N, C-alpha and C positions, 0 to 999 in steps of 0.2 A: 504492500499499500504506499504512497506517495504523502509521506508528511509533510514538505515543502516542496514545492512547483517550482524549483530552481531553473532558471535556463540550462539549458545543454545539461542536465541531471539524465536524463536518457542516452544521451550520446556519450557521455561517460561509462555507463553502464556498461554500453556495449562495445566500446574498445575495452573495458577491462576482459570480456568474454571474449572478444577477439585476441587478445594477448595469453590468453588459455586456452587455446585452441578448442574453444569452445563454439559450436555452430549453433546460430537462431535461426531454426526452421519455422516459427510462428512467433509474432508479435503482437496484442491486440490488445482496446482497453477493455475492461470488464466493468461496466460500470461508468460511473464519475470519476472514480479517485484509482480505480487498479488496472495495472498493467500486468499483463501474463505472456510467461514466454514459454515456447517450446523448444527444447533445447537438446543437441546431440552432443556429447563428449569423449572424448578419448579414454577417459579411464576414471573412476571414482574420484583419486585423489584430486582432480582439477575442479568436480563440482563442490567438494569440500572448502576448498581453497576459495571457490565462487563465493560460497556461504559464508565463511568468514570475513571476507572484506565488505559483503554489503551489509552483516551484523555492525560493522563498525560504522557504516555511515546513517549518520542522525536524522537526513532528509528521507531514507528508506525504511519500512516495515516490512520484514518478509514475512508474511501470512502462511505461506504455504509452499513447501519445496519436497516434491514427491515424483513419484511415478506418475505418469497422466494416467486419469482415468476417463473414461468416456464422458462423461459430465466435463472435466477439465478440456476435454479436446473442443465439445463442443462450445465451452464460453469461449473458449477462444475464436474458434470458428464465427460466431455471430456476436461477441461481445456484452453478453449478459448471461448467467446462470439460471437454469430451471426452474421454475416454480414449485416449489413443491409442498404443498399444502395439507398433508397427513401422511403416517408411516404404516398405517397398518390395514390394508396394506399399501405401500408407497403409493402417493397419490402424486399428478403433476398437473398443472392448470397452463393451459395456452389458450389464446385470441386467435381469432382468423387470420390475422396478421402473421402470425406466427406460427402459420403451417409449413413454412422453408425447415424452420426449426424442429418441428415435431417429425417433419419426414426423415430429416438427419438422425435425428434421437431414436426412432422408433426404426428406422432401416439398419441402423447401425447395430441394433439388438437383436434383429433378425437375421443379421449374417452370418451370427453363428449358429443358427438353429436351435435344436434342443427342445425341451419340454418347457413350454412357456405358455403361460395363460393371461393374457391381456385384456383389459376390459375398456371400451370408450366410451364416454357419456358425452353429451351435447346436446343441443336445440337442433330442431330440423336445420335440413340445409345450411349445416356450418362447416362442413366437410370431414367428415366423421368415415364415410367412407373411401372416399375418396384420397384421404390420408393415408388408409390402412392399404389403399391397392398403390399408391404411390411409393408406399414404404418397401411393399413387396420388390415392385420392381428396382429401387435404388438396391436392395439387396440380392437382386437376381434370384430371385425366386419365384418358382410356381404357386400361384393363388388359386383357391377354391371358393366360389360362392356357396355354401351349404343353405342358406337362407338369406334373401335381401330384397329390398324393393328398388335399388338403383337405379334399375331399367322398365321391370314388370315384378310382379313379387313372385319372388322362386323359392322353391322348397326343394333339398334332396333327399333324395331316400336311397339311393346306392351310390357307389363310387365305382369308377372305372379302375381296370387292372393297375396303369400308373401313376393314378393321383394318390396313391398313398405315399408314395416315394418323395423325399425333400420337397414336401407340399405346407404351404401355408393357408390355414384352413378359415375364413371368414364367417361368421355367423351374427344374424339381426335378433337380438334377443326378444322383442316384439314380436317378429314375426313368427319365430319357432315356436314362440308361446301359446301367442293367438290361432295360429295356422295351422302349428304341426300335427300330425295324425303319432300314431304309436310308431309306424315304422320309420317315419322322420326321424323320431326320439332314438329310437335302437341306433340309428346311423351316429346321432351325435353321441352318446355314451358309448359307439364304439372309437368314434375319433378321438373324444378325450384321456383315451389309454394309449393313442398313437405320440409316438415320441417327436413330436413334428410341434411348429408354434400353432397356437389357437388365437384368434382376435374377437373378442364378442362386444358389440355393440349394444347398448341399452344395460350393462352386465349386472344392474339393479333389480331390472325386470326377470332377465335369466334367475336370478337366484330367489329371487320371492317366489318364482313357480316352483322351486322346490324338487325338482325330478332329480336333477344332478347336483351333488353335493360340490363346491368348487373351490378351491383357493388363487386367489388370483396374483400372480408375482408382482403386477403392477397394474393403475387404473390413470388413465389421461382423459383430462376433462378438456372442451374445448366449449369456449365462448367467441359471440360477436364483438362483447363489450367484457371487460373484466367484472362491472358491476351486475353484469347478466345472471338471473336465477337458471339452473337446470333445473325441469317440472317435468316427468313422464307423461302429466297430463295434456303438455301442447303437442307430444306426438300422434300426428294424426294416422291413424292404421286404415290402409284402404282395403276393401273387400272385394273390389270390383272383380280382380282376376288372379289366378294362380296358376304357378308350372310345376308341376311334379316329374323330376326325372330323375 
């Protein structure tokens, strides 16, 4: 953190890094008073020397000095940290203007695959499905809609032979609970046991149904404006047409 914004301060810091043969891969402001650096260094001694030097500079306070996490990389890329509003499960808040940050965050998470369960909450037409699909594309993963209203109301009851491998399954909690029959829910139960990521829109509705007991790895909330409330009753459910395939 910059304690005193002196002219040439960051230039002096970067010169010191250069003398220590430390490469700056990324540098960016994080909020109004923080600067973050992503560094590449030849040996640990060089990093310790840098840390010792910075600790003796009164104009700078080093608030973190560690191997970068996904959240650190996102903060450097976009200039601010994710807004975490709850711990159990971890819940992250975005507004529609931050969909680029959300796609990066979700896409980087999906790249590793694994048995992840992610919930996305938000008002209608705020970009939930679009963000999920974009994140799958970012992660270079195949995405499969098990239930959705993105084009027309869709409910799946079977999977093709190649759809169970390295796929990400997208589920609309309201569509499944309001229109899904027993065959559809049997498919959902099988999918939940597969070691592949699942993304569920309207997770609170899906959990309230009670047919499948789930523990989410994290929840994403999307709003048009920061002060908007997310209310399930605002979501219109269309019963005009549906397709079971």
